[in-house]
C-alpha positions, -999 to +999 in steps of 0.1 A: -477-178-548-490-154-575-485-117-573-500-088-591-493-103-625-525-088-640-513-053-634-501-035-666-472-016-650-446-032-628-451-031-591-429-007-572-420-021-538-421+004-509-391+007-487-400+034-463-427+058-450-420+091-433-443+111-410-459+139-430-482+151-403-490+144-367-524+153-351-515+154-314-536+167-285-530+205-283-555+215-256-563+196-224-585+221-206-584+256-190-589+290-205-579+297-241-571+331-257-571+345-292-548+374-302-561+408-313-561+402-351-576+368-346-548+348-363-535+328-334-551+308-306-533+300-273-542+266-258-527+252-226-517+215-228-499+202-197-464+217-195-469+235-229-488+265-241-495+258-278-498+286-303-522+275-331-527+291-365-565+294-367-566+294-405-548+261-410-550+245-375-512+241-377-491+244-345-469+275-348-449+265-317-451+254-281-441+275-252-427+248-229-420+251-192-384+240-186-394+231-150-416+203-165-445+215-143-480+220-157-492+255-166-520+265-142-528+299-157-517+322-185-527+356-200-519+376-232-517+414-228-543+435-247-516+449-270-506+413-279-470+420-268-466+402-235-476+367-226-472+354-191-475+318-179-477+305-143-468+269-134-472+245-105-436+253-096-448+288-086-428+305-113-440+332-136-425+334-171-428+362-196-426+352-233-419+367-266-445+343-280-438+351-317-402+339-314-408+313-288-384+329-263-387+331-226-377+367-218-379+366-180-386+342-151-395+353-116-409+338-084-446+343-080-444+350-043-477+330-039-474+300-017-498+279-038-503+278-076-518+307-095-554+301-106-562+333-125-544+362-143-554+395-159-538+425-175-551+460-172-561+479-204-526+496-207-508+462-206-485+475-178-501+459-147-506+422-142-529+407-115-524+371-103-550+354-082-536+324-062-549+292-046-535+308-014-563+334-011-541+363-021-539+386-052-506+401-063-503+431-087-471+433-108-456+463-126-445+448-159-422+477-168-404+482-135-406+445-129-417+443-093-447+434-071-467+465-063-496+451-042-504+421-021-541+420-016-554+398+013-589+390+024-603+366-002-617+333+008-600+302-008-589+300-044-591+333-063-604+320-096-613+353-112-595+386-114-604+416-138-592+452-139-619+479-144-615+490-181-613+527-170-576+528-158-581+561-140-603+543-115-574+519-105-598+492-094-595+454-095-624+430-093-620+395-080-640+364-070-631+334-048-647+304-031-672+325-010-691+334-043-687+372-035-672+398-059-647+420-042-637+454-055-601+465-046-589+501-047-553+500-058-546+534-044-552+523-009-547+485-014-580+479+003-612+461-005-637+490-009-669+470-017-682+434-017-710+425-041-730+396-026-758+379-045-745+347-061-750+313-043-724+294-064-691+301-081-689+333-101-676+324-136-672+357-155-674+395-153-683+418-181-682+456-180-707+476-201-696+506-222-710+531-196-683+517-172-708+517-143-727+485-152-712+451-144-727+417-155-716+386-136-725+350-144-725+321-120-730+284-117-762+292-097-779+295-131-782+333-131-766+364-145-766+395-123-766+431-134-748+454-109-748+492-106-712+499-097-720+534-084-743+521-056-731+485-054-767+473-058-782+446-080-802+462-109-815+430-123-813+392-121-815+372-153-825+335-148-807+315-174-819+280-162-785+264-166-751+266-149-735+296-167-698+294-175-695+327-194-715+359-201-703+381-230-717+415-237-725+422-273-711+455-287-740+480-285-733+494-320-730+459-337-755+445-362-771+415-345-807+417-359-804+380-371-800+371-334-832+388-323-815+420-312-840+447-322-828+477-302-796+493-290-799+482-253-776+459-235-776+422-247-756+394-232-745+361-247-744+331-223-728+297-225-731+269-200-740+234-191-766+228-219-741+235-246-763+261-263-755+298-269-784+321-258-788+359-261-806+378-234-820+413-234-807+428-201-835+454-197-862+428-198-843+396-188-859+379-218-841+353-240-843+367-275-823+340-293-815+303-288-789+287-310-800+257-332-777+227-325-772+193-342-780+174-311-809+169-286-806+197-259-799+184-224-832+186-206-824+162-177-817+175-143-781+163-145-760+194-147-731+186-170-728+166-202-701+161-228-717+190-247-714+215-218-695+247-226-667+258-203-656+291-220-669+316-244-654+348-259-660+374-286-631+379-310-637+412-328-606+407-350-624+377-367-660+389-360-665+355-343-676+340-311-654+312-298-667+285-274-649+257-256-666+224-246-660+199-218-647+175-244-620+201-254-637+210-287-631+247-297-658+261-320-658+293-340-692+309-349-700+339-370-708+367-345-737+380-365-756+347-371-740+322-346-736+299-376-707+274-372-676+285-392-649+262-379-643+236-352-611+222-337-608+190-316-582+198-289-580+163-274-590+130-289-586+106-260-579+070-271-583+068-309-599+034-317-602+036-355-594+059-385-602+059-422-596+081-452-628+097-464-639+117-495-634+109-532-599+123-531-592+112-495-594+149-484-608+140-450-603+114-423-630+100-400-620+091-365-635+070-337-623+082-304-632+068-270-666+086-273-701+083-287-693+111-312-675+107-345-650+133-357-645+141-394-613+162-401-607+181-432-570+176-437-563+209-454-578+232-427-580+209-396-617+218-394-635+191-375-671+181-378-686+163-348-712+137-356-739+129-330-760+098-331-744+069-312-751+068-275-720+048-264-683+045-275-678+039-313-656+009-318-650+005-355-654+022-390-653+012-426-657+033-458-673+023-491-651+023-523-661+057-536-653+073-503-686+092-498-704+067-476-691+051-444-703+029-416-697+031-378-705+006-351-706+010-313-710-004-279-747+008-281-753-024-302-760-004-333-745+005-366-750+038-385-745+047-422-732+082-429-730+101-462-708+131-471-723+156-496-704+178-521-694+205-496-680+180-472-710+180-447-717+146-433-752+133-422-765+100-409-787+083-435-794+050-418-791+030-386-795-006-377-802-024-343-802-061-337-770-073-320-773-084-283-739-069-274-716-041-285-707-042-322-669-044-325-662-049-362-677-038-395-669-042-432-685-027-463-692-043-496-663-037-520-678-035-555-707-011-548-726+003-518-749-027-515-744-043-480-726-041-447-713-070-425-710-066-387-698-088-360-702-085-322-693-097-288-725-118-291-704-140-314-727-135-344-722-121-379-750-100-395-754-090-431-774-057-437-786-047-471-783-010-481-814+002-499-810+020-532-826+051-517-794+057-497-769+052-526-784+075-552-774+111-546-808+125-556-828+103-532-803+106-504-806+144-505-843+140-496-837+119-465-848+139-434-842+113-407-821+081-408-837+050-424-840+019-403-819-011-415-828-048-408-803-076-408-810-100-437-788-129-424-776-137-388-752-165-381-734-176-349-698-175-361-674-182-332-674-193-296-657-160-284-657-123-293-653-117-331-626-090-334-625-085-371-646-090-403-637-085-439-655-087-473-636-101-503-628-078-533-655-096-554-682-093-526-687-131-526-668-141-494-667-130-458-638-137-434-640-134-396-612-135-369-620-142-333-606-144-298-610-182-301-578-182-323-597-192-354-603-174-387-633-186-407-645-181-443-681-177-451-703-174-483-717-139-486-750-150-501-763-171-472-735-169-446-728-207-449-694-218-435-668-226-462-638-234-441-617-227-410-581-214-407-563-229-377-527-222-366-526-191-345-517-197-308-537-167-295-567-146-304-569-132-340-571-094-341-574-087-378-584-104-411-578-090-446-583-103-482-556-098-507-567-073-534-553-095-562-549-131-550-570-159-535-553-152-502-564-142-467-540-124-442-545-127-405-528-111-375-528-123-339-520-116-303-493-143-308-472-116-326-475-134-360-490-126-394-501-155-416-511-158-452-537-185-461-549-201-493-586-197-499-588-230-519-574-254-493-572-233-461-535-240-457-510-216-442-488-203-470-465-180-451-458-169-416-442-135-407-424-132-374-410-100-361-435-082-339-428-086-301-464-077-292-499-084-304-505-075-341-537-054-341-541-044-377-529-054-412-534-039-447-521-049-481-501-022-500-482-021-533-510-039-552-510-068-528-473-075-529-465-060-494-481-059-460-482-032-434-489-042-398-494-024-366-487-036-330-498-030-295-462-017-288-468+013-311-446+000-340-455-003-377-438-029-399-436-031-437-432-066-451-424-079-486-445-110-492-422-127-518-392-126-495-409-128-461-387-099-452-395-070-428-383-041-450-388-013-424-399-008-388-415+025-381-417+039-346-444+066-345-467+060-315-462+053-278-492+029-274-514+005-292-521+013-329-558+004-333-563+022-366-544+017-399-557+026-434-541+034-468-555+060-492-567+051-527-535+062-544-515+039-521-490+067-513-503+077-478-512+058-447-530+070-416-525+054-381-544+060-349-534+050-314-543+049-277-517+076-272-544+101-286-523+108-317-533+104-354-503+102-377-502+106-415-474+088-432-461+094-468-445+068-490-410+082-495-395+053-514-393+072-547-380+103-531-353+084-512-343+065-544-341+098-563-321+114-536-297+084-535-293+085-573-287+123-572-261+118-545-244+091-565-244+113-597-231+143-577-203+121-563-192+109-598-192+146-610-171+157-580-146+129-586-143+139-622-139+175-611-112+164-586-092+146-613-095+177-636-082+200-608-052+177-600-044+176-637-046+214-639-025+217-606-053+238-589-043+223-556-063+246-531-096+237-548-086+200-551-078+198-514-111+214-504-131+191-527-112+160-514-121+170-478-158+176-487-159+141-503-146+127-470-117+110-487-086+110-464-067+089-489-074+114-517-064+143-494-030+127-489-027+121-526-033+159-532-007+167-504+018+144-521+011+162-554+017+196-538+049+184-521+063+172-555+062+208-567+091+233-563+089+248-528+064+221-521+065+224-482+059+262-484+032+258-510+015+232-488+015+254-457+001+283-477-026+261-492-037+248-457-039+283-443-062+293-472-087+265-465-121+274-450-128+266-414-154+239-422-129+223-447-102+222-420-127+204-397-141+180-424-113+154-420-085+157-394-064+169-423-039+190-403-029+159-382-024+139-414-003+167-429+019+172-398+024+134-396+033+133-433+056+163-430+075+147-401+081+116-423+096+136-451+133+147-453+140+184-447+153+204-477+145+232-500+121+211-520+109+175-523+109+156-555 
């Protein structure tokens, strides 16, 4: 079988990949917080509280519950010094979050988990609202519980101190939709604000300290006069409101329709759109423009619904959190998107490198939205268009255009512009069932091939208007594509489709255990590859030879000749279904991924599995190599995306450097022995882990005049780590006991 003989430089076989980065879920719901200077974000994720660097998206560290119980609530003090978490085990933990140290643990005294927490403005008092209808106040300096406030109804999901500490008041809300005001001097509830007919979701205090704004799931915001306890105004928001944030009165918000210095409130809720309301008139003065159709149906929640919203003065940004665990940062003055994080990806079904220099990855998760990550900053674009789960992706050679296909029976063509923004430029409908596989033309951006559960293959031509930059820039709405050729290809679901490097052939792999070869021009059948015992998951053409690779649920990989359709090689080694395969090292090696979460690297010439990589805990559905062939990205059902770096050269260089260092040390050892510098020689022999050489040095010392005394002195002068390197003292004692006693030994 031919290899990459045409290549000018010799092929360097790969021997190993190492994880260079892991994109794991870091947020799975609940409140998030940002510290005062806006550098770090705190995101709960099961038993961990993750501290994220906002600039890079990197995980600084995870504050992990050692009781292995989920965190139910947490809070960071206003001075950024104290962070407290509460877990299902009813324990409170105080953290030095910068150093990832738990400073103190104490029992919460609640009899059910803590649902809410808040610090007062001095960072000395902590309030905890429990699922047991009680509120406790904790003195953080003296470290004891100062108040136990009873009288709430059901879960206390909201606690807030009045910002004026001299008032010593705590505000709370629970399952009866009332807002209670507690006087901490008397430990009594001094007022109950009734008005909401559904859960109260947030409380905001105006600068005058006597005006309170509350938001609720009853689609209204209420403005309260705290002196009289009466409702001053009701603002109908027409959606379930999860957060109401007061804009600073002295801020510059003219671009958001704020024309005067009165009170203005920003709301976030079920429609997924930020709105600004003038409190005095209850009028909406600004509605955010969004990249999706607003939810107008009577159904309350959608995947775009917002669950949290906050103002971060340190960054001059507004931060929102969606039901789908996306965290979005907007410019506070314009509400223009600045940055977006995806906290949780669910099952990842496919992934591809994107951009001319592979600067991005595009990811299909168990969702109708695509996610495009910029690798340098973790900024995530969310692409709306499909209406059901996206199943597969492929990228054209230049890396600027790519195609997605989904359960909604459609395919969509997307284009990335110079600044990394991605838009949908075309869409095609025609399959009778979900479209499960897609492959782009390899030479130029001229056509796309799709296959479906309807057992057909379709070829779609890409018009020139989409491929030329100038024309593509003018596209205002996606063009409609029509299939040029449709062919029934198999008797069962087609799992994979691939286009040959010269754009003349198409290969398909199906659940019917067959792979087939088709002519690209008219989709006529050229031949069938038979031999797999179970359904075929993936087909791939070799980039250099007349060869097709297939992988199957029977755990095998096979290579087939395109001339006679014979099986050339079979690779056995996976104990589970082989879901994806790619050629690497200029077609001389294969990389395969299995449903057991393992990756395997194979050398074709020797049929050998060179390396098995364990990087995922579930099925690896996505596998793609970058253009330089030195990075691989994998995506799995375990919600993780892993970037792997080819470390073959690094490991070879390290091994060579180690070998050279060993030779140098051995030369140095012989020089030291010749010069009778025994202390250094003994230390070096130990560091080389050479017990035999150690004894040689000992013998050399003993041959000297007063050898025994000299030896004991030398051993005493060894460093601790040298004494522990080899069990040298035992060897020496044994050796000494074997030698005759005397003034010296010769």
